[in-house]
mmCIF file of the C-alpha atoms, coordinates in Angstrom:
data_MODEL
# 
_entry.id   MODEL 
# 
loop_
_atom_site.group_PDB 
_atom_site.id 
_atom_site.type_symbol 
_atom_site.label_atom_id 
_atom_site.label_alt_id 
_atom_site.label_comp_id 
_atom_site.label_asym_id 
_atom_site.label_entity_id 
_atom_site.label_seq_id 
_atom_site.pdbx_PDB_ins_code 
_atom_site.Cartn_x 
_atom_site.Cartn_y 
_atom_site.Cartn_z 
_atom_site.occupancy 
_atom_site.B_iso_or_equiv 
_atom_site.pdbx_formal_charge 
_atom_site.auth_seq_id 
_atom_site.auth_comp_id 
_atom_site.auth_asym_id 
_atom_site.auth_atom_id 
_atom_site.pdbx_PDB_model_num 
ATOM 1  C CA . MET A 1 1  ? 135.100 289.646 128.629 1.00 0.00 ? 1  MET A CA 1 
ATOM 2  C CA . PHE A 1 2  ? 134.283 286.010 128.973 1.00 0.00 ? 2  PHE A CA 1 
ATOM 3  C CA . ASN A 1 3  ? 136.912 283.283 128.531 1.00 0.00 ? 3  ASN A CA 1 
ATOM 4  C CA . LYS A 1 4  ? 135.746 280.621 126.145 1.00 0.00 ? 4  LYS A CA 1 
ATOM 5  C CA . GLN A 1 5  ? 136.989 277.219 127.108 1.00 0.00 ? 5  GLN A CA 1 
ATOM 6  C CA . THR A 1 6  ? 136.562 274.240 124.933 1.00 0.00 ? 6  THR A CA 1 
ATOM 7  C CA . ILE A 1 7  ? 135.234 271.320 126.824 1.00 0.00 ? 7  ILE A CA 1 
ATOM 8  C CA . THR A 1 8  ? 136.598 267.993 125.702 1.00 0.00 ? 8  THR A CA 1 
ATOM 9  C CA . PRO A 1 9  ? 135.022 264.574 126.465 1.00 0.00 ? 9  PRO A CA 1 
ATOM 10 C CA . TRP A 1 10 ? 136.452 262.606 129.415 1.00 0.00 ? 10 TRP A CA 1 
ATOM 11 C CA . TRP A 1 11 ? 137.835 259.816 127.181 1.00 0.00 ? 11 TRP A CA 1 
ATOM 12 C CA . LYS A 1 12 ? 140.131 262.386 125.439 1.00 0.00 ? 12 LYS A CA 1 
ATOM 13 C CA . GLN A 1 13 ? 141.733 263.646 128.617 1.00 0.00 ? 13 GLN A CA 1 
ATOM 14 C CA . SER A 1 14 ? 144.679 261.966 130.203 1.00 0.00 ? 14 SER A CA 1 
ATOM 15 C CA . TRP A 1 15 ? 143.842 262.097 133.954 1.00 0.00 ? 15 TRP A CA 1 
ATOM 16 C CA . PRO A 1 16 ? 140.772 259.725 133.832 1.00 0.00 ? 16 PRO A CA 1 
ATOM 17 C CA . TRP A 1 17 ? 142.888 257.069 132.068 1.00 0.00 ? 17 TRP A CA 1 
ATOM 18 C CA . PHE A 1 18 ? 145.620 257.447 134.740 1.00 0.00 ? 18 PHE A CA 1 
ATOM 19 C CA . LEU A 1 19 ? 143.060 256.891 137.462 1.00 0.00 ? 19 LEU A CA 1 
ATOM 20 C CA . ILE A 1 20 ? 141.514 253.905 135.617 1.00 0.00 ? 20 ILE A CA 1 
ATOM 21 C CA . SER A 1 21 ? 144.934 252.361 134.988 1.00 0.00 ? 21 SER A CA 1 
ATOM 22 C CA . LEU A 1 22 ? 145.883 252.102 138.687 1.00 0.00 ? 22 LEU A CA 1 
ATOM 23 C CA . PRO A 1 23 ? 143.076 249.598 139.643 1.00 0.00 ? 23 PRO A CA 1 
ATOM 24 C CA . ALA A 1 24 ? 143.516 247.834 136.307 1.00 0.00 ? 24 ALA A CA 1 
ATOM 25 C CA . ILE A 1 25 ? 147.225 247.283 137.009 1.00 0.00 ? 25 ILE A CA 1 
ATOM 26 C CA . ALA A 1 26 ? 146.231 245.853 140.421 1.00 0.00 ? 26 ALA A CA 1 
ATOM 27 C CA . VAL A 1 27 ? 143.758 243.458 138.846 1.00 0.00 ? 27 VAL A CA 1 
ATOM 28 C CA . VAL A 1 28 ? 146.318 242.224 136.341 1.00 0.00 ? 28 VAL A CA 1 
ATOM 29 C CA . GLY A 1 29 ? 148.913 241.716 139.006 1.00 0.00 ? 29 GLY A CA 1 
ATOM 30 C CA . CYS A 1 30 ? 146.465 239.796 141.299 1.00 0.00 ? 30 CYS A CA 1 
ATOM 31 C CA . SER A 1 31 ? 145.461 237.565 138.318 1.00 0.00 ? 31 SER A CA 1 
ATOM 32 C CA . ILE A 1 32 ? 149.118 236.739 137.581 1.00 0.00 ? 32 ILE A CA 1 
ATOM 33 C CA . THR A 1 33 ? 149.768 236.014 141.291 1.00 0.00 ? 33 THR A CA 1 
ATOM 34 C CA . ILE A 1 34 ? 146.780 233.675 141.562 1.00 0.00 ? 34 ILE A CA 1 
ATOM 35 C CA . TRP A 1 35 ? 147.846 231.899 138.389 1.00 0.00 ? 35 TRP A CA 1 
ATOM 36 C CA . LEU A 1 36 ? 151.385 231.401 139.728 1.00 0.00 ? 36 LEU A CA 1 
ATOM 37 C CA . ALA A 1 37 ? 150.069 230.147 143.038 1.00 0.00 ? 37 ALA A CA 1 
ATOM 38 C CA . PHE A 1 38 ? 147.945 227.485 141.482 1.00 0.00 ? 38 PHE A CA 1 
ATOM 39 C CA . SER A 1 39 ? 150.211 226.316 138.586 1.00 0.00 ? 39 SER A CA 1 
ATOM 40 C CA . LEU A 1 40 ? 153.748 226.256 140.091 1.00 0.00 ? 40 LEU A CA 1 
ATOM 41 C CA . HIS A 1 41 ? 154.948 223.426 142.403 1.00 0.00 ? 41 HIS A CA 1 
ATOM 42 C CA . PRO A 1 42 ? 151.839 222.418 144.328 1.00 0.00 ? 42 PRO A CA 1 
ATOM 43 C CA . ASP A 1 43 ? 152.441 221.111 147.792 1.00 0.00 ? 43 ASP A CA 1 
ATOM 44 C CA . ALA A 1 44 ? 153.136 217.426 148.118 1.00 0.00 ? 44 ALA A CA 1 
ATOM 45 C CA . PRO A 1 45 ? 150.725 215.442 150.206 1.00 0.00 ? 45 PRO A CA 1 
ATOM 46 C CA . ILE A 1 46 ? 151.661 214.232 153.701 1.00 0.00 ? 46 ILE A CA 1 
ATOM 47 C CA . ARG A 1 47 ? 152.601 210.587 154.034 1.00 0.00 ? 47 ARG A CA 1 
ATOM 48 C CA . ASP A 1 48 ? 150.396 208.114 155.903 1.00 0.00 ? 48 ASP A CA 1 
ATOM 49 C CA . GLY A 1 49 ? 150.946 208.016 159.674 1.00 0.00 ? 49 GLY A CA 1 
ATOM 50 C CA . VAL A 1 50 ? 151.917 211.625 159.775 1.00 0.00 ? 50 VAL A CA 1 
ATOM 51 C CA . VAL A 1 51 ? 149.858 214.569 161.147 1.00 0.00 ? 51 VAL A CA 1 
ATOM 52 C CA . LYS A 1 52 ? 150.509 218.285 160.305 1.00 0.00 ? 52 LYS A CA 1 
ATOM 53 C CA . HIS A 1 53 ? 149.538 220.895 162.944 1.00 0.00 ? 53 HIS A CA 1 
ATOM 54 C CA . GLY A 1 54 ? 150.403 224.239 161.409 1.00 0.00 ? 54 GLY A CA 1 
ATOM 55 C CA . LEU A 1 55 ? 154.076 224.116 160.524 1.00 0.00 ? 55 LEU A CA 1 
ATOM 56 C CA . LYS A 1 56 ? 154.731 221.209 162.984 1.00 0.00 ? 56 LYS A CA 1 
ATOM 57 C CA . VAL A 1 57 ? 154.625 217.712 161.542 1.00 0.00 ? 57 VAL A CA 1 
ATOM 58 C CA . GLU A 1 58 ? 154.292 214.826 164.020 1.00 0.00 ? 58 GLU A CA 1 
ATOM 59 C CA . GLN A 1 59 ? 154.473 211.001 163.630 1.00 0.00 ? 59 GLN A CA 1 
ATOM 60 C CA . VAL A 1 60 ? 151.294 209.302 164.731 1.00 0.00 ? 60 VAL A CA 1 
ATOM 61 C CA . ALA A 1 61 ? 151.869 206.044 166.724 1.00 0.00 ? 61 ALA A CA 1 
ATOM 62 C CA . LYS A 1 62 ? 150.071 202.966 165.308 1.00 0.00 ? 62 LYS A CA 1 
# 
């Protein structure tokens, strides 16, 4: 008459691990991106007598 279903704990099911893995993959990817941004080829400083306004670099008259 009644259907007996076995209830398994959440850590033995696959769907919670799938849902947890999506943000975990994003955190790993963000960490790698931040590491790459700070470790590879930092910007060179601007020379004396030069002013940078956004993407435009201008010579300052002395």
